[in-house]
N, C-alpha and C positions, 0 to 999 in steps of 0.2 A: 504494500500500500504506500502511495506517495506520501512522504513525510515532509515535503516542502511546505512552507507557510505561505498562504496567499494573503497579501496586504492591499487594502484599498485606502488611499489617503490623499490629502491635498499636498502636492509637492511644495515644500518650503525649505529654507535653509536648515541644515541639520543641527541638532543640539551638540554642544561640545562634550568631550569625554568626561569632563569634570563636573557636568551638570548633575543636579539632584536626581536620585532615582524616583520613579513614580511611587506615590503613596497609595497603597491599596486600602480601600475602606471595606472592612469585613462586615457582613450582615447576614442574617438568616434568610434562606429562601426555601420555597417549597420544593418537593422532589420533582414535580412536573416542570417547574421553572428551571431547576438545575439541569434536568435532562435536555430541555430545549436549548439552553445556552452552552452546555459543556459537551454535548454530543450532537453536533450538527449532522443532518442527514447527508451521507456521502453517496455519490453515485456508484453503482456497482460497476465491476469491470465490463460486464456485458453492455451496460448503458453507455459507458465511455467509448467502447469499440463501435457501437452503433452510431454514436454521434460523430466519430471520426470518419466513418464510411459515408455518412450523410454530407459531411463537409467537403468531401472529394467529388461529390456528384456535381456535374456542370449545372444542374438545375437547382442547386442548393441556394436558398435565400436566407441569409443571416437574420435572425430576429432576436429580440430581447423582450421579456415580459415586463409588465408594469411592476410586479413585485421585485424582479431582478434590478430594475432601474432604481428602486428605492433602497436596495441593499448596497448600491455602489456609492462611492464618494468621488465626485467629479471636480476637476481642478477649477477653482474660481480665479478669474483674472480681474484684478482691480482696475478701475477706470483710469483713463489718462487725465480727464478733468471730470470730477464728480458731477453727475447729472447732465453731462454735456457730450463727452467724447470717450469712447470705450475701445478696447482692442477689437480689431475687425477692419473692414474696408468701407469707406464712406466716400460719397461724391460731394464735392463742394462746387455748386454751380452758380453762375451769374453772368450777366451780359458783359461784353468786353468793356474794359476801363471803368467798371463799377466800383473797384476797390478790393477785388479778391486777393491780389498779391500782398497788399498792405495787411489785410486781415490774416493771411497765411503767415506772414512774417511775425505778426503779433502772437499768434498761437504758438509758433515754433519757439519764439523767445521765451514766452512764459513757461512752456513745458521744460525747456532746457535749463531754466533758472529755478523752477519750482515755485513761481510766483502766482498767487491767486489771480484769476481772470474774471472781472465783473462780479466778484464775490464768490465765484465757484472755486473750491479747493483744487489745486493742481498737484499732480504727482510728478516729481522731478525725474528726468531721464534724458538720455542722448537723443537728439533730433537730427535727421537728415532731410535737407530741403533740396530737391531737384528743381532748381530755378531755370528751366530749359528755355524760357523766352527772355532771359536776362543775360547781362554780362557782369563781370566783377565790378566794374566802375559803377554801374547803376545800383547794384546790390549794396556797395559800400555807402553811396550817398543816401540811399533809402534807410538803411539801418542806423546810420549816424544821426539822421534827422529824427528817427523814431525813438532811439534809445540812448543817444549820446555816447559817452565813453564806456558805458557799462557793457563790455564785451564778455563773451563766454566761449570756452573751448568745447562745450557740449552741444553747440549748434554748428553743424557742418553743412556746407553748400557744394553742389556740383552743378555746372552749367551745361554739361554734356553727359549723356548716358546712352546706352544701347537700347534697342527696341525689344518689345515683348517677342519671345520666340527666338531671338537671335542674341541673347546674352544678358538682358536686363535682370532676369530672375537670379542668375548667378552673381551679378554685381551686388544686388540687394542682400542676398544671403551671406555673401562674403563680408559686407559691411556689418551686418548683425553679428557675425562670428567675431569680428574684430572689436565690436562695441556691444558686448552682451547686455548692457543696461539700456539699449535702444528702446524707446517707447513709441516714437512717432516718425513716420516717413511721409513727406509731402511730395507728390508728383505734380508739378505745375508746368505743363498741362498734360492731361491724359492723351490728347491727340498726338503729342510729341513722341509718345512711346508705343503707340499702336503699330502693330506689324503692317508694313506696306503691302499693298496688293490684296486680292481677294474681295469678297463681298463685305465691305466694311460696315454697312448699315443694316444688315439683317438682324432680326431679334436674336437668332442663334449666335451670330458672331459677337454682337454686343454683350450677350450673356457670358460667352466664353472669355472675352477680354477681361471683364471684371471678375469673373469666376476664377481665372488663373491667378490674379492678384490677391483675391480673397484667400485662396488656398495657401499662398505664401505668407500672408499676414497671420492666418490661423496657425500655421506651422511654427512661425517665429514668435507668436504671442505678442504682436505689436499692432499698432493702428496705422493703416495706410489711408491717407487722405488724398483723393484724386480730384484735382481742379479741372473743371469742365465748363463749357459755355451753355447758355440757354438759347432757345430759338426766339424769334421776334413775335410769333403768334401767341396771343393770350390763350389761357385754358382755364376751365372751371377749377380743376385741381392744379395748384401752382406747380407741383412737381412734374406735371406733364409737360412743362415748358423746357425741361432738360433736353438738350439737343441729342438726337439719336432716337433709338427705339426704347421701349419699356424694358428691354433686356438689361440695360445698364443698371437701372434702379432695382430691377428684380433680383439681380445677383448680389447687390450691395447690402450691407447691414443697415445702412441709413443714408440720409442725405441732408445737406445744408443748402439753402437757397437764399442768395443775397440779391435784393432788388431795391431800386430807387424809382420813384415816380418820374423824376427828371434827372438826367445825368449830372446837371449842375447842382443838385441838392446836396446839402451837407449831412443829410440823414438817410437812413436806409432801414429796411425791414429784413431780419434774418429769421427764416422759418427752419425748424429742425424737426426731423422725423426719423425714427429708427427702431430697431428691434429691442434695444437695451435701455431706452429712455422714453419718457413721455414726449408727445408732440408739444413743441413750444414755439412761440413767436416773440421775438425780441426787437425792440425799437432802438436803433443805434444812431449815434451822432459822431461825426468825425471832428477831432481836434484839428483845427486848421493850421496850427503851428507845428505840431508833432506828427500829424497825419495818422494817429492811432484812432481806432474805433472805441467809443465809450458807450456803455449801456445806459440808456435813458430810462427805460422801464420794460417790464415783462407784461405780456398780455395776461398770463396766468402764473401764479407762483408755482415753482416746481413742487411736485408731490414728494413728500418725505415718508419713507416707510416707517411705520410705528415701531417702537421697541418690541423685541421678542422676549417675553418673560423667561423662557427657557434659556436663551442665550445669556440673559442678564444673570440668571442663577448660576450658570456655568462660570461666568466672569467673576462672580462673588466667591466661587469655590477655588478657582485657580488664580492666585494672586502673586504678587512679588514675594510675599512671605512663604507661600507654598506654590511654587511655579510648575508643579507636575502632579498629575493624578493618574492612577491606573486601576482598572478593575472591570467587572462585567457590567452590562447594562442594568441589571438588577441592583448592583451595588451603587451605581451612579444615581439611579432613581432614588435610592434611600439617602444618599449624600445630599441630593438636591432637595429632598423632602417634597417631592412631587407626586401627585396621584396618577401620573401617566404610567401606562404599562411599559415595562422595560423595552419590549420590541418597538412600541410606538415612539419611545424616547430615542432609541438608536436610529430609527428611520428618520425622525425629524432632524437629528444632528447630521445624518448622512446628507440630507437635502440642503441644510443650512450651514454646512462646513465652510463654504466660501465666505459667507457673511461673518461667521465666527472669527475667521482669520483676518478679514479686512477691518471689521469694526472693533474687535476686542484683542486682536493679535494672539489668538490662542489656536495652536495647531491641534486638529482633531484627527485621530487615527482609529480605524475600526479593522482589527486584524482577526483572521480565523486560522486556527491550527486544530490539531486533533484533540487538544485539551478544551477547545471551545472558542467562542468569540471573546475578544477583550478590547476594551476601549482605553486609549491613552489621550490625555489632554496636557499640552505643554505650552506655557506662556513664552512667547518670543517677541519681546518688545521691538518696535520698529527701529530700524537703524537711523542714526542721526544723519 
Protein backbone atom coordinates (compact mmCIF):
# COMPACT_ATOMS: atom_id res chain seq x y z
CA UNK A 1 0.00 0.00 0.00
CA UNK A 2 1.27 3.46 -0.95
CA UNK A 3 2.78 5.11 2.12
CA UNK A 4 3.38 8.50 0.59
CA UNK A 5 1.55 11.44 2.10
CA UNK A 6 -0.77 13.52 -0.05
CA UNK A 7 -0.74 17.22 0.90
CA UNK A 8 -3.09 19.94 -0.25
CA UNK A 9 -2.01 23.42 0.71
CA UNK A 10 -1.68 27.05 -0.31
CA UNK A 11 1.95 27.55 -1.44
CA UNK A 12 3.63 30.19 0.72
CA UNK A 13 7.17 30.72 2.00
CA UNK A 14 8.29 27.81 4.19
CA UNK A 15 8.79 28.06 7.94
CA UNK A 16 12.36 28.16 9.19
CA UNK A 17 13.83 25.09 10.82
CA UNK A 18 13.97 26.82 14.18
CA UNK A 19 10.25 27.70 14.15
CA UNK A 20 8.00 26.42 16.93
CA UNK A 21 6.47 23.02 16.55
CA UNK A 22 2.69 22.84 16.03
CA UNK A 23 0.78 22.70 19.31
CA UNK A 24 -1.71 19.84 19.38
CA UNK A 25 -4.97 20.42 21.20
CA UNK A 26 -6.16 17.12 22.67
CA UNK A 27 -9.89 16.58 23.05
CA UNK A 28 -12.29 13.70 23.35
CA UNK A 29 -14.01 12.49 20.21
CA UNK A 30 -16.56 9.81 19.50
CA UNK A 31 -15.59 6.47 17.99
CA UNK A 32 -17.42 7.33 14.78
CA UNK A 33 -15.65 10.69 14.50
CA UNK A 34 -12.27 9.08 15.12
CA UNK A 35 -12.95 6.46 12.48
CA UNK A 36 -13.94 9.13 9.96
CA UNK A 37 -10.86 11.27 10.55
CA UNK A 38 -8.19 8.68 11.26
CA UNK A 39 -9.19 6.01 8.78
CA UNK A 40 -9.98 7.77 5.47
CA UNK A 41 -11.50 5.49 2.87
CA UNK A 42 -8.75 4.25 0.56
CA UNK A 43 -9.34 3.13 -2.99
CA UNK A 44 -8.76 -0.56 -3.53
CA UNK A 45 -6.05 -1.78 -5.90
CA UNK A 46 -8.75 -2.87 -8.33
CA UNK A 47 -10.33 0.62 -8.29
CA UNK A 48 -6.99 2.28 -8.88
CA UNK A 49 -6.16 -0.03 -11.81
CA UNK A 50 -9.58 0.61 -13.33
CA UNK A 51 -9.05 4.35 -13.00
CA UNK A 52 -5.64 4.10 -14.70
CA UNK A 53 -7.15 2.17 -17.61
CA UNK A 54 -9.89 4.78 -18.00
CA UNK A 55 -7.34 7.58 -18.10
CA UNK A 56 -5.47 5.98 -21.02
CA UNK A 57 -8.68 5.72 -23.07
CA UNK A 58 -8.72 8.45 -25.81
CA UNK A 59 -12.35 9.14 -24.92
CA UNK A 60 -11.56 9.75 -21.23
CA UNK A 61 -12.98 13.02 -19.88
CA UNK A 62 -11.31 14.20 -16.63
CA UNK A 63 -13.92 15.23 -14.08
CA UNK A 64 -13.99 16.24 -10.43
CA UNK A 65 -16.97 16.02 -8.11
CA UNK A 66 -18.29 18.88 -6.04
CA UNK A 67 -17.26 17.03 -2.89
CA UNK A 68 -13.71 16.59 -4.21
CA UNK A 69 -13.54 20.29 -5.03
CA UNK A 70 -14.36 21.11 -1.43
CA UNK A 71 -11.66 18.75 -0.18
CA UNK A 72 -8.93 20.57 -2.09
CA UNK A 73 -7.11 23.76 -1.16
CA UNK A 74 -6.42 25.92 -4.20
CA UNK A 75 -3.74 28.57 -4.36
CA UNK A 76 -5.01 32.05 -3.65
CA UNK A 77 -3.33 34.86 -5.57
CA UNK A 78 -3.44 38.24 -3.84
CA UNK A 79 -4.57 41.25 -5.87
CA UNK A 80 -2.17 43.70 -7.47
CA UNK A 81 -4.40 46.60 -6.39
CA UNK A 82 -7.09 45.68 -3.86
CA UNK A 83 -10.53 45.87 -5.42
CA UNK A 84 -9.20 47.02 -8.78
CA UNK A 85 -6.53 44.85 -10.44
CA UNK A 86 -5.85 41.13 -10.00
CA UNK A 87 -3.56 38.48 -11.49
CA UNK A 88 -4.81 37.52 -14.94
CA UNK A 89 -5.19 39.25 -18.28
CA UNK A 90 -7.05 42.54 -18.73
CA UNK A 91 -7.80 44.84 -21.64
CA UNK A 92 -7.35 48.57 -21.16
CA UNK A 93 -9.17 50.31 -23.98
CA UNK A 94 -9.70 53.90 -25.00
CA UNK A 95 -9.67 56.19 -28.00
CA UNK A 96 -6.31 57.36 -29.38
CA UNK A 97 -4.75 60.23 -27.39
CA UNK A 98 -7.33 59.94 -24.60
CA UNK A 99 -4.63 59.56 -21.94
CA UNK A 100 -4.18 55.78 -21.75
CA UNK A 101 -0.37 55.85 -21.69
CA UNK A 102 -0.31 58.41 -18.88
CA UNK A 103 -2.62 56.22 -16.80
CA UNK A 104 -0.53 53.13 -17.64
CA UNK A 105 2.60 54.92 -16.42
CA UNK A 106 0.73 55.90 -13.26
CA UNK A 107 -0.38 52.31 -12.58
CA UNK A 108 3.11 50.99 -13.30
CA UNK A 109 4.78 53.50 -11.00
CA UNK A 110 2.40 52.95 -8.10
CA UNK A 111 2.76 49.14 -8.26
CA UNK A 112 6.56 49.33 -8.53
CA UNK A 113 6.67 51.64 -5.49
CA UNK A 114 3.83 50.02 -3.50
CA UNK A 115 2.06 53.40 -3.24
CA UNK A 116 -1.74 53.52 -2.76
CA UNK A 117 -3.64 54.59 -5.87
CA UNK A 118 -6.81 56.68 -5.36
CA UNK A 119 -7.15 55.19 -1.89
CA UNK A 120 -6.83 51.58 -3.13
CA UNK A 121 -4.08 49.58 -1.37
CA UNK A 122 -1.30 48.52 -3.76
CA UNK A 123 0.95 45.46 -3.41
CA UNK A 124 4.54 46.27 -4.39
CA UNK A 125 6.27 44.29 -7.11
CA UNK A 126 8.43 44.59 -10.21
CA UNK A 127 6.68 46.02 -13.28
CA UNK A 128 7.59 45.61 -16.95
CA UNK A 129 6.16 48.22 -19.32
CA UNK A 130 6.39 47.45 -23.04
CA UNK A 131 6.02 51.01 -24.37
CA UNK A 132 6.01 49.93 -28.01
CA UNK A 133 4.67 53.21 -29.42
CA UNK A 134 7.21 55.40 -27.56
CA UNK A 135 10.92 56.10 -27.53
CA UNK A 136 13.26 56.62 -24.58
CA UNK A 137 13.24 60.41 -24.91
CA UNK A 138 9.45 60.62 -24.75
CA UNK A 139 9.34 58.19 -21.82
CA UNK A 140 11.94 60.19 -19.94
CA UNK A 141 10.06 63.47 -20.37
CA UNK A 142 6.69 61.96 -19.44
CA UNK A 143 7.94 60.23 -16.30
CA UNK A 144 9.90 63.26 -15.09
CA UNK A 145 6.86 65.47 -15.47
CA UNK A 146 4.61 62.98 -13.68
CA UNK A 147 6.89 61.82 -10.85
CA UNK A 148 9.88 64.15 -10.70
CA UNK A 149 13.13 62.75 -9.33
CA UNK A 150 11.57 59.81 -7.47
CA UNK A 151 12.81 57.02 -9.73
CA UNK A 152 12.76 53.28 -9.06
CA UNK A 153 14.71 50.26 -10.29
CA UNK A 154 11.58 48.09 -10.00
CA UNK A 155 9.90 49.71 -13.04
CA UNK A 156 11.53 48.56 -16.29
CA UNK A 157 10.75 49.62 -19.86
CA UNK A 158 11.21 48.12 -23.29
CA UNK A 159 10.41 49.96 -26.52
CA UNK A 160 10.92 46.90 -28.76
CA UNK A 161 9.64 43.34 -28.33
CA UNK A 162 8.96 40.30 -30.47
CA UNK A 163 5.46 39.36 -31.61
CA UNK A 164 3.18 36.61 -30.37
CA UNK A 165 4.09 33.26 -31.83
CA UNK A 166 7.58 34.38 -32.80
CA UNK A 167 9.30 34.93 -29.47
CA UNK A 168 7.26 37.27 -27.24
CA UNK A 169 6.16 34.50 -24.90
CA UNK A 170 9.76 33.44 -24.35
CA UNK A 171 10.86 37.02 -23.70
CA UNK A 172 8.17 37.56 -21.06
CA UNK A 173 8.84 34.22 -19.34
CA UNK A 174 12.57 34.97 -19.21
CA UNK A 175 11.86 38.37 -17.68
CA UNK A 176 9.71 36.79 -14.96
CA UNK A 177 12.42 34.19 -14.25
CA UNK A 178 14.97 36.99 -13.85
CA UNK A 179 12.54 39.08 -11.75
CA UNK A 180 10.54 36.55 -9.68
CA UNK A 181 8.74 39.33 -7.80
CA UNK A 182 7.11 40.56 -11.03
CA UNK A 183 3.47 41.51 -10.46
CA UNK A 184 2.47 43.49 -13.56
CA UNK A 185 3.38 43.52 -17.26
CA UNK A 186 1.85 46.22 -19.47
CA UNK A 187 1.78 45.76 -23.26
CA UNK A 188 1.17 49.11 -24.94
CA UNK A 189 -0.30 48.30 -27.42
CA UNK A 190 -1.77 44.86 -28.12
CA UNK A 191 -1.74 45.54 -31.86
CA UNK A 192 2.04 45.88 -31.79
CA UNK A 193 2.55 42.28 -30.66
CA UNK A 194 -0.15 40.56 -32.69
CA UNK A 195 1.27 37.97 -35.06
CA UNK A 196 1.38 39.32 -38.60
CA UNK A 197 -0.75 37.67 -41.28
CA UNK A 198 -3.77 35.43 -41.04
CA UNK A 199 -7.39 36.31 -40.35
CA UNK A 200 -6.69 38.94 -37.68
CA UNK A 201 -10.21 39.98 -36.93
CA UNK A 202 -12.15 36.73 -36.58
CA UNK A 203 -13.64 35.83 -33.20
CA UNK A 204 -11.49 32.69 -33.07
CA UNK A 205 -8.28 34.59 -33.76
CA UNK A 206 -9.06 37.38 -31.28
CA UNK A 207 -9.90 34.79 -28.62
CA UNK A 208 -6.68 32.88 -29.26
CA UNK A 209 -4.53 36.04 -29.10
CA UNK A 210 -5.77 36.98 -25.64
CA UNK A 211 -6.06 33.34 -24.61
CA UNK A 212 -2.36 32.79 -25.32
CA UNK A 213 -1.42 35.75 -23.14
CA UNK A 214 -3.84 34.65 -20.45
CA UNK A 215 -2.21 31.22 -20.23
CA UNK A 216 1.15 32.93 -19.80
CA UNK A 217 -0.18 35.26 -17.09
CA UNK A 218 -1.84 32.39 -15.24
CA UNK A 219 1.27 30.20 -15.43
CA UNK A 220 3.45 33.03 -14.08
CA UNK A 221 0.91 34.27 -11.51
CA UNK A 222 1.10 37.85 -12.80
CA UNK A 223 -1.21 40.50 -14.26
CA UNK A 224 -0.98 41.27 -17.97
CA UNK A 225 -2.56 44.59 -18.94
CA UNK A 226 -3.14 44.92 -22.70
CA UNK A 227 -3.63 48.45 -24.03
CA UNK A 228 -6.04 48.57 -26.96
CA UNK A 229 -8.16 51.02 -28.92
CA UNK A 230 -11.91 51.57 -29.14
CA UNK A 231 -13.97 51.96 -32.29
CA UNK A 232 -15.74 55.20 -33.10
CA UNK A 233 -19.25 53.74 -33.15
CA UNK A 234 -21.21 54.07 -29.93
CA UNK A 235 -22.81 51.00 -28.34
CA UNK A 236 -25.44 50.29 -25.68
CA UNK A 237 -22.85 48.28 -23.77
CA UNK A 238 -19.77 50.49 -23.45
CA UNK A 239 -17.44 47.48 -23.61
CA UNK A 240 -18.79 46.62 -27.07
CA UNK A 241 -16.82 49.67 -28.24
CA UNK A 242 -13.54 47.78 -27.84
CA UNK A 243 -12.00 47.43 -31.29
CA UNK A 244 -12.13 43.93 -32.76
CA UNK A 245 -14.53 41.10 -32.06
CA UNK A 246 -16.01 39.99 -28.74
CA UNK A 247 -13.32 37.30 -28.70
CA UNK A 248 -10.89 39.75 -27.10
CA UNK A 249 -13.11 40.47 -24.10
CA UNK A 250 -14.39 36.89 -23.98
CA UNK A 251 -10.91 35.50 -23.34
CA UNK A 252 -9.83 38.25 -20.93
CA UNK A 253 -10.41 38.27 -17.17
CA UNK A 254 -11.73 41.82 -17.34
CA UNK A 255 -11.48 45.19 -18.99
CA UNK A 256 -10.99 48.88 -18.29
CA UNK A 257 -12.56 51.48 -20.58
CA UNK A 258 -11.35 55.10 -20.49
CA UNK A 259 -13.56 57.67 -22.22
CA UNK A 260 -13.92 61.43 -22.59
CA UNK A 261 -16.93 63.31 -23.87
CA UNK A 262 -14.55 65.67 -25.67
CA UNK A 263 -10.88 65.11 -26.37
CA UNK A 264 -10.02 68.50 -24.87
CA UNK A 265 -11.77 67.66 -21.58
CA UNK A 266 -9.64 67.45 -18.47
CA UNK A 267 -11.96 64.79 -17.09
CA UNK A 268 -12.74 61.21 -18.06
CA UNK A 269 -14.80 58.20 -17.04
CA UNK A 270 -13.12 54.88 -16.25
CA UNK A 271 -15.41 51.84 -16.37
CA UNK A 272 -14.15 48.59 -14.84
CA UNK A 273 -15.56 45.08 -15.26
CA UNK A 274 -14.01 41.73 -14.43
CA UNK A 275 -14.33 38.25 -13.02
CA UNK A 276 -12.59 39.04 -9.72
CA UNK A 277 -14.05 42.45 -8.90
CA UNK A 278 -17.34 44.28 -8.96
CA UNK A 279 -18.28 46.53 -11.87
CA UNK A 280 -17.20 50.09 -11.12
CA UNK A 281 -17.39 53.54 -12.67
CA UNK A 282 -14.82 56.15 -11.70
CA UNK A 283 -14.84 59.84 -12.54
CA UNK A 284 -11.28 61.06 -13.09
CA UNK A 285 -9.70 64.46 -13.59
CA UNK A 286 -6.23 65.15 -14.94
CA UNK A 287 -3.77 67.31 -13.05
CA UNK A 288 -2.78 69.76 -15.78
CA UNK A 289 0.67 70.34 -14.31
CA UNK A 290 1.77 66.77 -13.56
CA UNK A 291 -0.55 65.05 -16.08
CA UNK A 292 -1.53 62.34 -13.56
CA UNK A 293 -5.11 61.15 -13.24
CA UNK A 294 -6.85 61.85 -9.94
CA UNK A 295 -10.04 60.25 -8.64
CA UNK A 296 -12.86 62.76 -8.31
CA UNK A 297 -15.56 60.35 -7.20
CA UNK A 298 -16.90 56.80 -7.49
CA UNK A 299 -20.35 56.12 -8.81
CA UNK A 300 -20.77 53.36 -6.21
CA UNK A 301 -18.58 52.55 -3.24
CA UNK A 302 -16.62 49.30 -3.61
CA UNK A 303 -18.22 46.29 -1.96
CA UNK A 304 -16.26 45.07 1.05
CA UNK A 305 -16.60 41.42 2.05
CA UNK A 306 -17.88 41.18 5.63
CA UNK A 307 -15.68 39.56 8.28
CA UNK A 308 -15.79 35.78 8.50
CA UNK A 309 -16.28 34.73 12.14
CA UNK A 310 -14.51 31.41 11.56
CA UNK A 311 -11.41 33.10 10.14
CA UNK A 312 -11.45 35.63 12.97
CA UNK A 313 -11.59 32.76 15.48
CA UNK A 314 -8.60 31.11 13.77
CA UNK A 315 -6.73 34.43 13.91
CA UNK A 316 -7.43 34.64 17.65
CA UNK A 317 -6.08 31.09 18.08
CA UNK A 318 -2.91 31.50 16.02
CA UNK A 319 -1.08 34.59 17.25
CA UNK A 320 2.45 35.90 17.68
CA UNK A 321 2.51 34.29 21.14
CA UNK A 322 1.42 30.95 19.68
CA UNK A 323 2.30 31.04 15.97
CA UNK A 324 1.54 27.40 15.15
CA UNK A 325 -1.26 24.93 15.76
CA UNK A 326 -1.74 21.35 14.62
CA UNK A 327 -4.37 18.67 15.05
CA UNK A 328 -7.49 17.11 13.59
CA UNK A 329 -10.59 18.95 12.44
CA UNK A 330 -12.38 17.74 15.59
CA UNK A 331 -9.63 19.16 17.78
CA UNK A 332 -9.73 22.43 15.89
CA UNK A 333 -13.49 22.73 16.29
CA UNK A 334 -13.01 22.28 20.03
CA UNK A 335 -10.17 24.81 20.16
CA UNK A 336 -12.28 27.38 18.29
CA UNK A 337 -15.31 26.59 20.48
CA UNK A 338 -17.51 26.40 17.41
CA UNK A 339 -20.67 24.37 16.90
CA UNK A 340 -19.66 23.54 13.34
CA UNK A 341 -19.20 19.89 12.51
CA UNK A 342 -15.51 19.02 12.02
CA UNK A 343 -15.96 18.09 8.36
CA UNK A 344 -17.86 21.32 7.67
CA UNK A 345 -15.16 23.34 9.42
CA UNK A 346 -12.38 21.72 7.37
CA UNK A 347 -14.36 22.27 4.17
CA UNK A 348 -14.87 25.94 4.99
CA UNK A 349 -11.18 26.45 5.66
CA UNK A 350 -10.30 24.59 2.45
CA UNK A 351 -12.41 27.07 0.49
CA UNK A 352 -11.29 30.16 2.44
CA UNK A 353 -7.58 29.35 2.76
CA UNK A 354 -6.67 32.12 0.33
CA UNK A 355 -8.46 34.77 2.36
CA UNK A 356 -6.99 33.40 5.59
CA UNK A 357 -3.51 33.85 4.09
CA UNK A 358 -4.19 37.26 2.52
CA UNK A 359 -6.11 38.91 5.38
CA UNK A 360 -4.61 37.23 8.44
CA UNK A 361 -1.24 35.92 7.16
CA UNK A 362 -1.98 32.41 8.41
CA UNK A 363 -0.94 29.44 6.30
CA UNK A 364 -3.47 26.64 6.28
CA UNK A 365 -2.56 23.04 5.40
CA UNK A 366 -4.81 20.01 5.23
CA UNK A 367 -2.78 16.80 4.93
CA UNK A 368 -3.80 13.18 4.62
CA UNK A 369 -1.79 10.14 5.58
CA UNK A 370 -2.66 6.62 6.71
CA UNK A 371 -2.97 7.97 10.23
CA UNK A 372 -5.77 10.26 9.06
CA UNK A 373 -6.25 13.88 8.12
CA UNK A 374 -4.45 16.61 10.01
CA UNK A 375 -4.64 20.39 9.91
CA UNK A 376 -1.76 22.77 10.54
CA UNK A 377 -2.03 26.54 10.95
CA UNK A 378 1.10 28.69 10.84
CA UNK A 379 1.38 32.44 11.33
CA UNK A 380 3.61 34.01 8.70
CA UNK A 381 3.68 37.80 9.09
CA UNK A 382 4.06 39.79 5.85
CA UNK A 383 7.55 40.70 4.82
CA UNK A 384 8.59 44.28 5.39
